[in-house]
TORLUM-651708 format. One line per 8 residues: number of its first residue (from 0); their letters; for each residue y, x, z of N, C-alpha, C. Coordinates in nm, 3 decimals. Atoms other than C-alpha are relative to their C-alpha. Last residue first. Layout:
BEGIN
NUM = A = Y:X:Z:Y:X:Z:Y:X:Z  ...
END
This chain:
BEGIN
98 = HYTFYGTA = -0.097:-0.055:0.096:8.744:5.747:8.748:0.087:-0.112:-0.054  -0.064:0.112:0.069:8.566:5.627:9.064:0.108:0.059:-0.090  -0.141:-0.025:0.030:8.337:5.907:9.178:0.051:-0.115:-0.084  -0.046:0.013:0.137:8.007:5.816:9.342:0.147:0.041:-0.010  -0.092:-0.113:0.012:7.789:5.855:9.648:0.042:0.002:-0.146  -0.019:-0.057:0.132:7.622:5.522:9.718:0.104:0.110:0.005  -0.137:-0.034:0.033:7.488:5.422:10.056:0.004:0.061:-0.139  -0.008:-0.092:0.113:7.177:5.250:10.180:0.147:0.028:-0.025
90 = RAHGAASV = -0.130:-0.037:0.054:7.083:5.063:10.493:-0.015:0.098:-0.115  -0.030:0.084:0.117:6.798:4.876:10.659:0.140:0.032:-0.051  -0.107:0.097:-0.019:6.690:5.156:10.895:0.029:-0.075:-0.131  0.047:0.138:-0.005:6.349:5.320:10.865:0.106:-0.106:0.019  0.042:0.031:-0.137:6.455:5.672:10.956:-0.039:-0.146:0.016  0.133:-0.057:-0.015:6.475:5.803:10.600:-0.056:-0.026:0.139  0.036:-0.056:-0.130:6.769:5.573:10.535:-0.143:0.053:-0.001  0.053:0.101:-0.093:6.846:5.519:10.168:-0.039:0.071:0.128
82 = LIDHTEIR = 0.078:-0.047:-0.112:7.071:5.735:9.950:-0.045:-0.117:0.087  0.018:0.119:-0.082:7.207:5.664:9.606:-0.099:0.039:0.108  0.124:0.020:-0.073:7.340:5.973:9.433:0.002:-0.135:0.068  0.057:-0.130:-0.036:7.609:6.110:9.204:-0.136:-0.017:0.068  0.088:0.004:-0.115:7.710:5.791:9.026:-0.062:0.138:0.022  0.095:-0.110:0.014:8.007:5.835:8.794:-0.085:0.003:0.127  0.066:-0.041:-0.123:8.190:5.503:8.776:-0.100:0.111:-0.035  0.134:-0.049:0.024:8.435:5.451:8.491:-0.056:0.049:0.133
74 = SQGSADRV = 0.050:-0.102:-0.091:8.751:5.245:8.505:-0.141:0.041:-0.040  0.128:-0.057:0.043:8.967:5.037:8.273:-0.042:0.110:0.096  0.021:-0.005:0.144:9.244:4.855:8.459:-0.138:0.053:-0.034  0.064:-0.122:0.049:9.282:4.952:8.823:-0.018:0.007:-0.150  -0.076:-0.122:-0.022:9.534:4.713:8.978:-0.059:0.122:-0.071  -0.133:0.012:0.059:9.406:4.382:8.840:0.081:0.130:0.013  0.009:0.012:0.146:9.042:4.471:8.907:0.139:0.002:-0.064  0.047:-0.130:0.049:9.114:4.593:9.262:-0.005:-0.002:-0.152
66 = KTFFPEPR = -0.112:-0.094:-0.011:9.320:4.280:9.332:-0.039:0.138:-0.052  -0.097:0.042:0.102:9.039:4.057:9.200:0.120:0.094:0.002  0.042:-0.059:0.127:8.794:4.262:9.407:0.087:-0.047:-0.117  -0.006:-0.147:-0.005:8.986:4.182:9.727:-0.035:0.060:-0.136  -0.139:-0.045:0.023:9.048:3.816:9.637:0.014:0.153:0.004  -0.054:0.045:0.130:8.672:3.760:9.585:0.146:0.040:-0.019  0.032:-0.083:0.116:8.548:3.978:9.874:0.068:-0.044:-0.130  0.125:0.045:0.062:8.734:3.797:10.158:-0.026:0.083:-0.127
58 = MRGLFPSD = -0.006:0.119:0.084:9.009:3.993:10.330:-0.138:-0.033:-0.056  0.127:0.074:-0.002:9.081:4.257:10.591:0.016:-0.126:-0.084  0.035:0.070:-0.123:9.366:4.495:10.512:-0.135:-0.070:-0.013  -0.026:0.143:0.012:9.486:4.578:10.163:-0.030:-0.078:0.126  -0.122:0.029:0.075:9.523:4.956:10.180:0.037:-0.147:-0.001  -0.113:-0.067:-0.063:9.273:5.063:10.449:0.133:-0.031:-0.069  -0.060:-0.103:0.084:9.037:4.794:10.319:0.115:0.068:0.073  -0.104:-0.061:-0.082:8.808:4.590:10.543:0.054:0.120:-0.076
50 = VEADPAFL = -0.017:-0.140:0.036:8.608:4.360:10.315:0.114:0.053:0.085  -0.137:-0.045:0.017:8.495:4.031:10.465:-0.003:0.148:-0.038  -0.036:-0.142:-0.002:8.164:3.851:10.445:0.150:0.021:-0.015  -0.108:-0.017:-0.097:8.108:3.482:10.535:0.052:0.145:0.008  -0.106:0.101:0.014:7.906:3.392:10.224:0.118:0.019:0.096  0.034:0.122:-0.075:7.711:3.720:10.236:0.116:-0.098:-0.010  -0.041:0.010:-0.139:7.812:3.971:9.968:-0.048:-0.131:0.063  0.076:-0.097:-0.078:7.642:4.067:9.642:0.027:-0.010:0.150
42 = ATLGAVDS = 0.136:0.052:-0.021:7.767:3.749:9.470:-0.086:0.094:0.085  -0.006:0.100:-0.108:8.126:3.869:9.516:-0.139:-0.053:0.034  -0.024:-0.070:-0.127:8.058:4.177:9.305:-0.006:-0.097:0.117  0.119:-0.077:-0.031:7.904:3.974:9.022:0.013:0.075:0.132  0.105:0.096:-0.038:8.189:3.723:9.027:-0.128:0.073:0.039  -0.032:0.054:-0.132:8.451:4.002:9.029:-0.109:-0.096:0.047  0.068:0.130:-0.007:8.292:4.186:8.735:0.017:-0.058:0.141  -0.101:0.091:-0.058:8.541:4.473:8.692:-0.052:-0.143:0.005
34 = AELCALYR = -0.029:0.105:0.098:8.274:4.636:8.468:0.111:-0.095:0.045  -0.044:-0.064:0.125:8.275:4.957:8.674:0.041:-0.104:-0.104  -0.130:-0.060:-0.026:8.261:4.757:8.998:0.055:0.064:-0.127  -0.099:0.108:-0.002:7.978:4.541:8.862:0.141:0.054:0.024  -0.011:0.052:0.137:7.775:4.850:8.770:0.104:-0.111:-0.007  -0.074:-0.098:0.079:7.849:5.011:9.108:0.017:-0.046:-0.144  -0.138:-0.005:-0.048:7.743:4.698:9.299:0.083:0.094:-0.087  -0.066:0.120:0.053:7.429:4.660:9.085:0.147:-0.003:0.040
26 = RITEAHRA = -0.015:-0.017:0.146:7.327:5.020:9.158:0.074:-0.119:-0.062  -0.107:-0.098:0.020:7.397:4.969:9.531:0.023:0.022:-0.149  -0.125:0.071:-0.030:7.184:4.652:9.527:0.119:0.094:-0.018  -0.033:0.081:0.119:6.906:4.847:9.354:0.129:-0.077:0.022  -0.049:-0.093:0.102:6.911:5.103:9.638:0.040:-0.076:-0.127  -0.133:-0.044:-0.043:6.879:4.822:9.894:0.062:0.095:-0.103  -0.092:0.112:0.025:6.590:4.669:9.699:0.142:0.037:0.041  -0.021:0.007:0.145:6.411:5.005:9.692:0.097:-0.111:-0.036
18 = ADPHLTMT = -0.082:-0.113:0.044:6.460:5.047:10.068:0.028:-0.005:-0.150  -0.090:0.045:0.106:6.330:4.695:10.147:0.087:0.113:-0.056  0.076:0.067:0.107:6.024:4.808:10.346:0.087:-0.046:-0.118  -0.003:0.143:-0.026:6.250:5.052:10.538:-0.077:-0.068:-0.113  -0.091:0.080:0.080:6.144:5.408:10.472:-0.009:-0.146:0.042  0.040:0.140:-0.002:5.988:5.614:10.746:0.104:-0.079:-0.079  -0.094:0.084:0.071:6.004:5.987:10.697:-0.057:-0.141:-0.001  0.048:0.137:0.001:5.846:6.240:10.922:0.107:-0.085:-0.066
10 = HRMPQNLI = -0.101:0.102:0.021:5.901:6.602:10.843:-0.067:-0.137:0.007  0.060:0.130:0.029:5.679:6.868:10.985:0.111:-0.102:-0.008  -0.077:0.114:-0.049:5.811:7.220:10.962:-0.070:-0.128:-0.039  -0.066:0.082:0.104:5.546:7.482:10.908:0.075:-0.116:0.064  0.081:0.117:0.032:5.485:7.707:11.207:0.072:-0.079:-0.109  0.140:-0.039:-0.011:5.608:8.060:11.265:-0.093:-0.115:-0.035  0.085:0.095:-0.072:5.952:7.978:11.136:-0.143:0.048:0.001  0.141:-0.026:0.029:6.205:8.242:11.040:-0.083:-0.093:0.087
2 = LAM = 0.081:0.084:-0.088:6.569:8.145:11.018:-0.146:0.020:-0.041  0.120:0.057:0.059:6.781:8.418:10.867:-0.074:-0.082:0.105  0.098:0.035:-0.098:7.138:8.504:10.957:-0.118:-0.064:-0.072
END
């Protein structure tokens, strides 16, 4: 099936003013995760944050990342992409493989 357009498509993209900062936070998160840097990971979260893990349940970031570090040993993060909202929302996501 072919899609033929008679008019050019118009894309509107509105980035959140902090989109670059959100992407940098994802980069820092992945770097800290790869380095098993529990303090660095914990610093990225709000003071009252919780992590909701399907394996460990709901817990504070520091004990969660300590368990991840202790269970995973040496790891390597392969970052595929970091995506920010094109609709102006304050969010970003990282697409990566955890080796």
